[in-house]
N, C-alpha and C positions, 0 to 999 in steps of 0.2 A: 750787405746786411744778411745775417743768418736768420732763419725762422725761429720763432719763440720755441724754447725747449720745453717739452712736456714731460713731467715727471710725477711719480706718485706724490700726493700731498700729505703732509703730516696729519695724523688724526687728532693730536692733542689740541685743545682750545687754549689760546693765550688770552689773558685778560689785558686789554689795552690800558695804558696808563692815562688817567684822567688829568687834564690840564686845567688848573684852577684859574678863574678869571674874576675873582673878587666877589663882592656882595651880590646876592640875588636882588632883583630878577635879572635875567640875561640882558645883555646890551641890545638895544633896538636902534641905536644911533651909531653910524659909522665912526664918528670921532671918539665916542665912548669905547667902542670895540678896539680901536687902534691903541688907545692908551692902556687898556687892559692887556692887550697882546704884548706891548712893550714891557710892562711890568712882569708878565709871565716869562718872557725871554730872559730878563735880568735874573729872575729867581732860578730859572733852569740852569743858568751858567754859574750860579753860586758866587758872584762877586769877581769872576775872572774876566769879565768883559768891560772894556773901557770905550766910551763913545756911543753907547746904545741910545743915549738921549738924542743923538743926531741921526740915527738910522731913519731912513725913509720908509714909512709903513702906510699903506692905503688899503681900504676895504670898501666893498659895496655889498649892502645887505638887501635881501629880497625875502621878507617874512622870516621864516626859520632857516633859510638857506643863506650862504655867503656866496654871492655871485662871483666875486674875485677877491683875492688878497695878494698884494704885492709888497714884498719885504726887500729893501735895499740896505745891505749891511756894509756898503763901501765905507772904508775908513775906520771900521770897528776893529779893535784889537782884543784878541782872546789870549790870555796868559795861562801859563801852566799852573800857576798858583793863584789863590785868592788873596785879596787884601781887604782889611776891615773898611766898611763903608763904601766899597766900590759898587758901581752898577745898581745902586738903589737897594742893595741887600744888607740889612742890618747885620753887622758883624762879619759880613763877607762870606758866611758859610753856605754850603750847598743847601738848597731848599729840600724840605722833606716831602716825600710823595704824599699826595692828597688821596685818601681812600674814603670817599664820602658814603654815608648811608643815604642812598638816593630816595628822595620823596617825590620827585617829579622828573619826567623825561620827555624830551621833544626831539623828533628826528630832524636832521638837516643834512645838507650836502654842500661841501666846499667845491664849487664847480671848477675853479681854476686857482691854483696856488703857484706863484712865481717867486723865486728867491734869487737875488743878484748880489754880487760882491766884486767890485772891480778896483782894488782888491779888498779882501778881509785879511788881517794880519793874525796868523795863528802861531803861537810860540815863536815869534820873531820871523816867521816865514810868510811873505805875501802870497795869498792864494786867491786866484780868480775863479769865481763860481757863477754858473748859470744853471738854474734848475726850474723845470715847470712840470706840474702834475695836474691832471684833470680827473674829476669824478671821485673825490674823497668824501665818503660818507662819515657822519658823526652823529652823536646825540648831545643836545644841550641837557645837562643834568644839574639838578638842584639838590644840595645835600641838606640833611637835618641840621647842620651847623649854620645854615643861612647863606652859604656860599654857592656860587654857580660855576660851571666849567664845561669843557668840551671833552667828551669821551669818544675817541675814534672807533669806528665800526670797521672791522676787517673787510677788505674787498672779497667778493665772491665771483663765481662764474657768471651769475646773473647781473652783478654790479662790479665790473672790472674797472681798473684805473689805467690811465695811459700817461706817458710823459717822457721827458728826456732830461739828462743832466750832463754838465761838462765842468770838470775841475782841472785847473792848470796851475803849475808852479814853475817859476824860473829855475833852470837847472843849477845855475851858480848859487842861487839862494838856497836851494835844497841841500847842496853840498856844504854850504856855510852852516846851516842849521844842524846837519848831521855831525859836522865837526864839533860844534858846541856841545851837543848831547853826548857824543862819544868821549869828549874830553872829561866831562863830569863823571861818567861811568868809570873810565880808566883811572881817574884820580882816586876814586874810592878803593882801587886795588893797588895804589902806590905806583901807578904807571903814568907817564907823561906822554901825551900825543904831541909830536913835534911836526907832523906833516900828514896831509890827507889829500888824496886825489881819487875822485869817483868818476867813472865814465859809463854812460849808458848808450848802447847802440841799438837802434831799431832792427828787429828781425821779422818785420811783417806787421799787419794791423793789430795783432794781439800778442806780440812777443818782443822781448828785448834781452840783450846780453849785458850783464853787469860786471864791472871790474873795479876793484877797490885796492888802492896801494897806500898803506899807512906806514908812517915812521913813528916808532915808539922809543921811549927811554925809561929805564928803571934804575934808580940809584946812580952811582958814579961810573959804573963799568959796563952796564948792559944797554946797548943801543942796537936797534935792528929795524928792518923793514918787513912788513907782512903784506902778502898779496892774497886777495880773495876774488874768485870769479864764480859766476852763477848765471843761469838762464831763467827768465821769468816769462810765463805764458798764461793766456786764458784760452781754453779750448772751446769748441762749439757747444759744449754742454754747460758753459759758464763756470768752469772749475779753474781756479787759480792755482798754478803749480810753480814751485821753485825747484830746479833740477841742476845737476852737474856742479854742485858746490865743491870748490877746490880751495884749500888753504895751504899756503907755502911761505917759507922764509929762508933766506940765505944764511941766517944765523942758526947753527946746529942746536943751541939751547932752546931758542924760541921754536924751531921746527919740531923739537921733541915735545914741547908743551902743546903745540897745535895738534900733534898726533894723539895726545891724551883726550882732547875734546872733539876730535873728528867724529867719533861715534855719536855724541850728543847732537852735534850740528846736523848730521845726516838724519837722525831720528826726528829732529824738529822740522827740518825742511821736507821730510817725506809726507807730512800731514797736509794734504791739499785742502784748499779753502773753497767750499762749494758756495758760490755767490748767490745761487738761487734757492738753496736748501731751506732757508728760513722764511722765504716769501710765502704769504698766505694765498689761498685761492683767489683768483681774479688778478693776480700780479704776475706778469711774465717778464723776466729779464731777457729781452729779445736780442740785444747785442751789446758788447763791450769792446771798446777800442783803446789801445795803448799806443800813443804817438810820442816819439822822442825826437827832439830837436833842441833849439834854444830853450824850449819849454818841455816839461813832462806833462802830457795831457791825457787824462782818463775821461772817456765819455761813455755814456750808457743810454740805452733806449728801452723803455717799458712798452710792452705790446698789450 
């Protein structure tokens, strides 16, 4: 494990989004809090979740603090689109953000939050999730509209958070999902995807080599194979990088087309993703691992 990376923190203050939890006053009974959280999850997913009513949610209250909250989303399906009447959201539309005029505020701490899903199905892909975070501060806020909710308080050096997370997907399932999404995208360009092979090879605890071999067809006369390779890594500063992107095809027409987009691909992949940049004071992304086998596993630890 690497040490937590220390970096200059952003000076701008972000306003945390308030989570509405129904009519005031705030819940003082665990069962009441659980049902309000279930409705809030459904609203946040905007009708895209199926099976939330069966999700296991448990909470323990201690005055204004939440001693523990356990959310088990095993068996829940999250779709790419919303459907009217799903997940308890009238009309299936995304919930509007609640920006209350706060008339009462009470501090609290979520001492331990755990989220499990073994698995959760996201856009047809089973995803195994385990995450646990400790020391999350928040305010119970009551709005002038008579509603109550939770407003997260950003961690600080004096009040840090700690935790860990693990997300795993089956490699074959990931390829099948990629095939489906790519098929839709190519069809919009009049191109048919007739074959797809994706291979990921581990190159250490935070690196992998990617190879994609796709067979495409356009109209009656153009059929070709396209190969793409790249390397993916996360360095000791928690910066995600995609490098050495290569595009090739044995078909001279397709190879020429790939040449016209090579510059755009290189420009897009040259933008590294700083995984720690947006973390507030008190949150340190101490380690990230990328493990490749029958499953693709991403794990992280907060310090």
